[in-house]
C-alpha positions in Angstrom: 31.3 14.5 4.1 34.7 15.4 5.5 35.8 13.5 8.6 38.2 15.3 10.9 39.1 12.7 13.5 39.7 9.0 13.6 36.5 8.6 15.7 34.5 10.4 13.0 36.0 8.2 10.2 35.3 5.1 12.3 31.7 6.2 12.9 31.2 7.0 9.2 32.6 3.6 8.2 30.3 1.8 10.7 27.4 3.7 9.3 28.2 2.7 5.7 28.5 -1.0 6.7 25.3 -0.9 8.7 23.3 0.8 6.0 24.7 -1.5 3.3 23.6 -4.5 5.4 20.1 -3.0 5.9 19.8 -2.2 2.2 20.9 -5.8 1.3 18.3 -7.3 3.7 15.5 -5.2 2.3 16.4 -5.5 -1.4 17.6 -9.1 -1.7 14.2 -10.8 -1.1 12.7 -8.9 -4.0 15.8 -9.5 -6.2 15.6 -13.2 -5.4 11.9 -13.4 -6.4 12.8 -11.6 -9.7 15.6 -14.0 -10.6 13.6 -17.0 -9.4 10.6 -16.0 -11.6 12.7 -16.4 -14.8 14.9 -19.4 -13.6 14.4 -23.1 -14.1 12.0 -24.2 -11.2 14.2 -27.3 -10.5 17.2 -25.1 -9.9 15.2 -22.9 -7.6 13.9 -25.8 -5.6 17.4 -27.3 -5.4 18.8 -24.1 -3.9 21.0 -23.4 -6.9 19.7 -19.9 -7.6 21.3 -17.2 -5.3 22.7 -14.3 -7.2 21.7 -14.8 -10.9 19.0 -16.7 -12.8 19.7 -20.2 -14.2 17.9 -21.6 -17.3 16.3 -18.3 -18.1 12.8 -18.5 -19.6 9.6 -16.6 -19.3 7.0 -19.4 -19.4 5.6 -18.5 -16.0 4.9 -14.9 -17.2 3.3 -16.2 -20.4 1.0 -18.5 -18.4 0.0 -15.8 -16.0 -0.8 -13.3 -18.8 -2.9 -16.0 -20.6 -5.1 -16.6 -17.5 -8.3 -14.6 -17.9 -9.1 -14.7 -14.2 -5.7 -13.3 -13.3 -6.0 -10.5 -15.8 -9.6 -9.8 -14.7 -8.3 -9.6 -11.1 -5.6 -7.2 -12.2 -8.2 -4.9 -13.7 -10.4 -5.2 -10.6 -7.5 -4.3 -8.4 -6.7 -1.2 -10.6 -10.3 -0.1 -10.3 -10.5 -0.7 -6.5 -7.2 1.2 -6.0 -8.0 4.2 -8.1 -11.5 4.6 -6.8 -10.7 3.8 -3.2 -7.7 6.1 -3.1 -9.7 9.0 -4.6 -12.4 8.4 -1.9 -9.7 8.2 0.8 -8.0 11.4 -0.1 -11.4 13.3 -0.3 -12.6 12.0 3.1 -9.2 12.6 4.7 -8.9 16.2 3.5 -12.5 17.0 4.5 -12.0 15.6 8.0 -8.5 17.0 8.6 -9.1 20.6 7.4 -11.8 21.5 10.0 -9.8 19.8 12.7 -6.8 22.0 11.9 -8.8 25.2 12.5 -8.5 26.7 15.9 -11.9 28.4 15.6 -13.7 25.1 15.0 -15.7 24.4 18.1 -15.5 20.9 19.5 -12.5 19.7 17.5 -10.9 18.3 20.6 -13.9 16.1 21.4 -14.3 15.0 17.8 -10.6 14.1 17.7 -10.9 12.2 20.9 -13.8 10.1 19.5 -11.9 9.4 16.3 -8.8 8.3 18.2 -11.0 6.0 20.4 -11.8 4.0 17.2 -8.1 3.4 16.7 -8.1 1.2 19.8 -11.7 -0.2 19.9 -13.8 -1.3 17.0 -17.1 -3.1 16.4 -15.4 -6.3 15.4 -15.7 -8.5 12.3 -19.2 -9.9 12.7 -21.0 -6.5 13.5 -19.1 -4.9 10.7 -20.1 -7.6 8.2 -23.8 -7.4 9.3 -23.7 -3.6 8.8 -22.1 -3.9 5.4 -24.7 -6.5 4.4 -27.7 -4.4 5.7 -26.4 -1.5 3.6 -26.5 -3.7 0.5 -22.8 -3.4 -0.2 -22.0 -7.2 -0.2 -20.7 -8.3 -3.7 -20.4 -4.7 -4.8 -17.3 -2.5 -5.3 -18.4 -0.4 -2.4 -17.7 -3.2 0.1 -14.0 -2.8 -0.9 -14.0 1.0 -0.5 -16.5 2.4 2.0 -15.6 0.3 5.2 -12.0 1.6 4.9 -12.8 5.0 3.4 -10.8 6.9 6.0 -7.9 6.3 8.4 -7.8 8.2 11.7 -4.0 7.9 11.7 -3.7 9.6 8.3 -6.3 12.3 9.3 -4.1 13.2 12.3 -1.0 13.4 10.1 -2.7 15.6 7.5 -4.3 17.8 10.2 -0.9 18.4 11.7 0.5 19.3 8.3 -2.3 21.8 7.8 -1.5 23.3 11.2 2.2 23.6 10.8 2.8 23.6 7.0 0.3 26.3 5.9 1.2 29.9 7.2 -1.6 31.4 9.2 -0.8 34.8 7.7 -1.7 33.5 4.3 -5.0 32.1 5.5 -5.9 35.3 7.3 -5.0 37.4 4.2 -7.3 35.1 2.1 -10.1 35.6 4.6 -9.7 39.4 4.5 -9.9 39.2 0.7 -13.3 37.5 1.0 -12.5 33.8 0.7 -14.8 31.4 2.6 -13.5 28.1 4.0 -14.1 26.1 0.8 -12.4 28.6 -1.4 -9.5 28.8 1.1 -9.2 25.0 1.1 -9.3 24.8 -2.7 -7.2 27.8 -3.7 -4.7 28.1 -0.8 -4.4 25.0 1.4 -4.5 22.2 -1.2 -2.0 23.7 -3.6 0.5 24.1 -0.7 -0.2 20.6 0.6 1.1 18.5 -2.3 3.8 16.7 -0.3 1.3 15.3 2.3 -1.2 14.5 -0.4 1.4 12.6 -2.4 2.3 10.7 0.8 -1.4 9.9 1.4 -1.8 8.7 -2.2 1.1 6.4 -1.8 -0.1 5.0 1.6 -3.7 4.5 0.6 -3.0 3.1 -2.9 -0.5 0.6 -1.6 -3.0 -0.4 1.0 -5.7 -1.0 -1.6 -3.3 -2.7 -3.9 -2.3 -5.3 -1.3 -5.8 -5.7 0.2 -7.4 -9.1 0.1 -9.1 -9.6 3.5 -12.1 -7.4 2.6 -12.6 -9.3 -0.7 -12.4 -12.6 1.2 -15.2 -11.5 3.6 -17.5 -9.4 1.3 -17.1 -10.9 -2.2 -18.4 -14.3 -3.4 -18.4 -13.5 -7.1 -15.1 -14.6 -8.6 -15.5 -12.0 -11.4 -15.1 -9.3 -8.7 -12.0 -10.8 -7.0 -8.9 -8.6 -6.8 -5.6 -9.9 -7.9 -4.4 -10.6 -4.4 -7.0 -13.3 -3.9 -5.8 -15.2 -7.0 -2.3 -14.9 -5.7 -3.4 -16.4 -2.4 -5.0 -19.3 -4.3 -1.7 -19.9 -6.2 0.2 -20.0 -2.9 -2.4 -22.3 -1.2 -2.5 -24.6 -4.2 1.3 -24.7 -4.2 1.5 -25.7 -0.5 -1.1 -28.4 -1.1 0.9 -29.8 -4.0 4.1 -29.8 -1.9 2.4 -32.1 0.7 1.4 -34.8 -1.9 4.0 -34.5 -4.6 6.7 -36.5 -2.9 5.5 -39.8 -4.4 4.2 -38.6 -7.7 6.5 -37.4 -10.5 3.7 -35.6 -12.4 2.7 -33.7 -9.4 6.3 -32.9 -8.7 6.5 -31.3 -12.2 3.3 -29.4 -11.6 4.6 -28.2 -8.3 7.7 -26.8 -9.9 5.6 -25.0 -12.5 3.5 -23.6 -9.8 6.6 -22.4 -8.0 7.7 -20.5 -11.0 4.2 -19.0 -11.5 4.2 -18.0 -7.8 7.4 -15.9 -8.2 6.2 -14.4 -11.5 2.9 -13.5 -10.0 4.6 -11.6 -7.1 6.6 -9.6 -9.7 3.5 -8.9 -11.8 1.4 -7.9 -8.8 4.0 -5.5 -7.3 5.3 -3.9 -10.5 2.8 -1.0 -10.5 3.6 -0.1 -6.9 7.4 -0.3 -7.7 6.9 2.0 -10.7 4.7 4.5 -8.7 7.0 4.9 -5.7 9.9 6.8 -7.5 7.5 9.5 -8.6 6.3 10.1 -5.1 9.5 9.4 -3.2 10.7 13.1 -3.3 7.5 14.1 -1.4 7.6 11.2 1.1 10.2 12.5 3.6 8.9 16.1 3.7 5.3 15.0 4.0 5.8 12.5 6.7 8.2 14.5 8.8 6.1 17.7 8.7 2.9 15.8 9.3 4.3 13.8 12.2 5.3 16.8 14.2 3.6 17.2 17.6 -0.2 17.5 17.5 
C-alpha cells in the first residue's frame, strides 16, 4: 500500500502496531501452553518460562498417550464431532433452503418461531426429562440430537442462499424440469461451498469443545469425550494445589499434573488447529455473504 500524506503514513503505522498487539495477545497464550507442555514443570511454576522452553522433555505427552481413558475419550470426541457435524449440516441445509424461497408460504411465521427459541428455551430440567423419555441418555444421540441445529446458523445459510445463488440460474433450472430437491443437489449446494465450509468449521469446533452435554447425559466413562477427561485433570490439579504446600510428594505430583495439563490442551486442540487452515479461505467469504441483511 502506498501512503501519500503524513497522516496516511501515521494511520498505517498505528494500524500495524495495533494489529501486532492484537496478534500477540491472541497467539501468545497458545504459544505459552505449547512451550510449557515441554518444559520442566518446576521452571513453569517458578515463572521462568516466558519465550522459550526450559528443560525440554516429552514425558507429559508420553503419559497422556499411554492413558487408555484419554485415548478412548479422543476417539469418542472424533466420533461425536464427525457424526454431529454431518447431522448439523444436513439439518441446517434442509431448514435454510425452503426459508430462502420467496414462494414458500409461511416462511416469515416459521422464521419468527425459530428466532423465538434463540431467546427463550425450555430450560435444563425439562430438556433432560425429554432426552431421558426419548431413551437417549447414555447414548451417542444425547450428544448430537439436542444440538442438531442452530437457528443462528440457519439464518446465515438462508441469507447466503438468497444473496449468493443467482435467481436466474434457479429459474433456468426450473424451466429445464428440475424439482426443488434436484435444484438443491445440483445447483445450490455446489455453489454454496464457502458457507458450507464455514458451517463445518463452526459446528465441528463446537462439538470438539463440548463437554456440558456429556456431563449431563452420560454416566458411562467409556462414552466420555476428551473434554471431560481434561476437566478432571484441571480439577485434580486445583485440588492438589490446595494441599501440596506441606507435602513434598504431593508437590512433585502437582508439578507433573501441571505439565500433563498443558500437554493435554495441545493434544486436544491439535486437530482443530490443523483443520482451520484448510477452511480459512472460505471463512471470510462465507461469513460476510451470509451475514448480509435478512
